[in-house]
C-alpha positions in Angstrom: 0.0 0.0 0.0 1.5 3.3 -1.1 1.2 6.6 0.8 1.7 10.2 -0.2 3.5 12.1 2.6 3.4 15.9 3.1 5.9 18.0 5.1 4.4 21.2 6.3 6.5 24.1 7.6 4.2 26.3 9.8 4.5 29.7 11.4 3.2 30.2 14.1 2.8 26.5 15.0 -0.4 27.0 17.0 -3.3 27.1 16.4 -2.4 26.5 12.8 -1.2 23.0 13.3 -4.3 21.8 15.1 -6.6 23.5 12.5 -4.6 21.9 9.7 -4.8 18.5 11.3 -8.5 18.8 11.6 -8.9 19.8 8.0 -6.6 17.2 6.6 -8.4 14.5 8.6 -11.6 15.5 6.8 -9.8 14.9 3.5 -8.7 11.4 4.4 -5.3 11.9 5.8 -4.6 9.0 8.2 -1.5 9.8 10.2 0.1 12.9 11.6 3.3 13.7 13.4 4.0 17.2 14.9 7.5 18.4 14.4 9.6 21.3 15.7 8.9 23.2 12.5 5.4 22.0 11.5 3.7 18.7 10.6 4.1 15.5 8.8 0.9 14.1 7.3 0.1 11.0 5.3 -2.7 9.8 3.0 -3.1 6.7 0.9 -2.1 7.5 -2.6 -5.3 6.0 -4.0 -7.2 8.6 -2.0 -4.9 11.5 -3.1 -5.1 13.9 -6.0 -3.1 17.0 -6.9 -5.9 19.4 -6.0 -6.6 17.9 -2.6 -5.4 20.9 -0.7 -7.1 23.6 -2.8 -9.9 24.3 -0.3 -7.9 24.0 2.9 -8.7 27.1 5.0 -5.4 27.0 7.0 -3.3 27.3 3.8 -5.2 30.3 2.6 -5.4 32.2 5.9 -3.3 35.4 6.2 -2.8 34.5 9.9 -0.5 31.6 9.1 2.6 31.1 7.0 2.5 27.5 5.7 4.6 25.9 3.0 4.8 22.3 2.1 6.4 19.6 0.0 5.1 16.1 -0.8 6.2 12.8 -2.2 5.0 9.3 -2.7 6.2 6.8 -0.1 6.1 3.1 -0.7 5.5 0.2 1.7 5.7 2.1 4.9 5.5 -0.2 8.0 2.9 1.9 9.8 2.7 -0.3 12.8 6.4 0.2 13.4 6.0 4.0 12.8 3.2 4.2 15.4 5.1 2.1 17.9 8.1 4.4 17.5 6.1 7.5 18.1 3.8 6.4 20.9 5.2 6.9 24.4 3.3 5.7 27.5 1.5 8.3 29.6 1.9 8.2 33.4 0.0 10.4 35.8 0.8 10.7 39.5 2.1 7.1 39.6 -1.6 6.0 39.6 -2.6 6.0 36.0 -0.8 4.7 32.9 -1.8 4.8 29.3 0.1 2.1 27.4 -0.1 0.3 24.0 -0.2 -3.6 23.8 3.5 -3.6 22.9 4.5 -1.8 26.2 5.3 -3.5 29.4 2.6 -3.4 32.1 3.3 -0.9 34.9 1.2 -2.3 37.7 -0.4 1.1 38.4 -3.8 1.3 40.0 -5.4 2.3 36.6 -3.9 0.9 33.4 -5.5 1.8 30.1 -4.4 -0.2 27.1 -5.0 1.4 23.7 -4.1 0.4 20.1 -2.5 3.5 18.6 -3.5 3.9 15.0 -1.7 7.1 14.2 1.1 9.4 15.6 0.0 11.2 18.6 2.0 14.4 18.6 3.3 16.2 21.7 0.1 18.1 22.4 -1.8 14.9 22.8 0.4 13.8 25.6 0.2 17.0 27.6 -3.6 17.5 27.2 -4.4 13.8 27.9 -2.1 14.0 31.0 -3.9 17.1 32.3 -7.4 15.7 31.7 -6.5 12.4 33.5 -5.2 14.4 36.4 -8.5 16.3 36.7 -10.5 13.0 36.4 -8.3 11.3 39.0 -9.4 13.8 41.6 -13.1 13.6 40.9 -15.5 11.0 42.4 -17.1 9.6 39.2 -19.1 6.8 40.9 -22.5 6.5 39.1 -21.8 9.8 37.2 -23.0 10.3 33.7 -20.2 11.4 31.4 -19.7 12.9 28.0 -16.2 12.6 26.3 -16.4 15.1 23.4 -13.6 14.8 20.8 -12.8 11.4 22.3 -10.0 10.5 19.9 -8.9 7.0 21.0 -11.4 6.9 23.8 -8.8 7.1 26.6 -10.7 9.5 28.8 -14.0 7.8 28.4 -12.3 4.5 29.3 -10.7 6.0 32.4 -14.0 7.5 33.5 -15.6 4.0 33.4 -12.6 2.6 35.4 -13.5 5.3 38.0 -17.1 4.1 38.2 -18.9 6.4 35.8 -21.9 5.3 33.8 -23.4 5.8 31.3 -20.7 7.4 29.1 -21.1 8.8 25.7 -17.9 9.2 23.6 -18.2 11.4 20.5 -15.7 12.3 17.8 -16.3 13.9 14.3 -13.6 11.7 12.8 -14.6 8.2 11.5 -11.2 6.8 12.3 -11.5 8.0 15.9 -15.0 6.5 16.2 -13.8 3.1 15.0 -10.6 3.2 17.1 -12.6 4.2 20.2 -14.9 1.1 19.7 -11.8 -1.1 19.4 -10.2 0.3 22.6 -13.5 0.1 24.5 -13.6 -3.6 23.8 -9.9 -4.0 24.5 -10.4 -2.5 28.0 -13.6 -4.6 28.7 -15.7 -1.5 29.1 -19.5 -2.1 29.3 -20.9 1.4 29.8 -19.5 3.4 26.9 -21.4 4.3 23.8 -19.3 5.7 20.9 -20.7 8.0 18.2 -19.4 9.8 15.2 -20.5 13.4 15.1 -20.1 16.8 16.7 -21.9 19.0 19.3 -25.0 19.2 17.1 -25.8 15.7 18.3 -26.3 17.0 21.9 -30.0 17.5 21.9 -31.8 17.1 25.2 -28.8 15.3 26.7 -27.8 15.8 30.3 -24.5 14.8 32.0 -22.8 15.2 35.4 -19.3 15.5 33.8 -18.4 16.7 30.4 -14.9 16.3 29.0 -13.8 18.3 26.0 -10.2 18.0 24.9 -10.3 19.6 21.4 -9.0 23.1 20.6 -9.7 26.7 21.5 -11.9 27.7 18.6 -14.2 24.6 18.8 -14.4 25.0 22.6 -15.4 28.6 22.4 -18.0 27.8 19.8 -19.5 24.8 21.6 -19.2 25.8 25.3 -22.8 27.1 25.4 -24.0 23.7 24.2 -21.9 21.9 26.8 -23.3 24.2 29.5 -26.9 23.4 28.5 -26.1 19.7 28.7 -24.5 20.0 32.1 -26.5 19.1 35.2 -26.5 21.6 38.1 -23.5 21.0 40.2 -21.8 19.3 37.2 -18.1 19.6 36.1 -16.9 20.7 32.7 -13.3 19.8 31.9 -11.6 21.6 29.1 -8.2 21.2 27.4 -6.5 21.5 24.0 -5.3 25.1 24.3 -2.4 27.1 25.5 -1.8 29.3 28.6 -2.2 32.4 26.4 -5.7 31.3 25.5 -6.9 31.3 29.1 -8.4 34.9 28.9 -10.6 33.9 26.0 -11.9 30.9 27.9 -12.3 32.9 31.1 -14.5 35.5 29.3 -16.7 32.8 27.8 -16.9 31.1 31.2 -18.2 34.3 32.8 -20.8 34.7 30.1 -22.2 31.2 30.8 -22.2 31.5 34.6 -19.5 28.8 35.1 -16.7 29.0 37.7 -13.1 28.0 37.1 -12.2 25.7 40.0 -8.9 24.2 39.0 -6.2 25.0 36.5 -3.4 22.6 35.6 -0.6 23.4 33.1 2.0 21.3 31.4 4.5 22.6 28.9 2.3 25.6 28.2 -0.8 23.4 27.7 -3.8 24.0 30.0 -6.5 21.8 31.6 -9.4 23.6 33.3 -12.1 22.4 35.6 -15.3 24.5 35.5 -18.1 24.1 37.9 -21.8 24.8 37.3 
């Protein structure tokens, strides 16, 4: 199976990289790796054409300076590539996120996922921050929404901590499929995975809502999350940088939510909001 690989040079790196990943995912790109200068992205050559990037917003925006090159790559061992790029996540010596090819850690909570794409540095920081927030919450019998679930890590951890029922939603078909695989791999019984976005959240109510996405989507969808949050509920947000906090704070005040806890890691932020 042949792939076409793109090397993007991006200035500034964020939020351009996250926006570009989201747009490329919609076009069928399957794997991404963030670099110090931008992004590596790959698509099956059978799904590629020379005009595939013509309507990509990030490439046309005056806010970003993005250049790229591309080439066809033959017979890449993607499993090997994913294994090389996926590092275990450990939180407070209590939670580990590992792949099947990693050694077990014996920690209190051990989440096993099958990585199907490169994760990128941001994923590690934001996942770590959200797990840290969840670790401190009593989730027993709490209803949970994991929005932008990705591989389903946070939904799986919520069930391990006693939450049910749990809805895990992602707009990307690959993420939806991978979440179902990982739910089964971790023997979860209370997680329902869906492909879609915040428009699916009609007349839904949750005790805890997790949204690890990016600043722009969070700002756009926070009102919907707030409507779905039970009184006394918790809204956990990540996927943005410390410099983005004022934008989130302003939106939080508009919605009557209160910031209770803030964790940061390598300039990434995880917020806990209370209703």
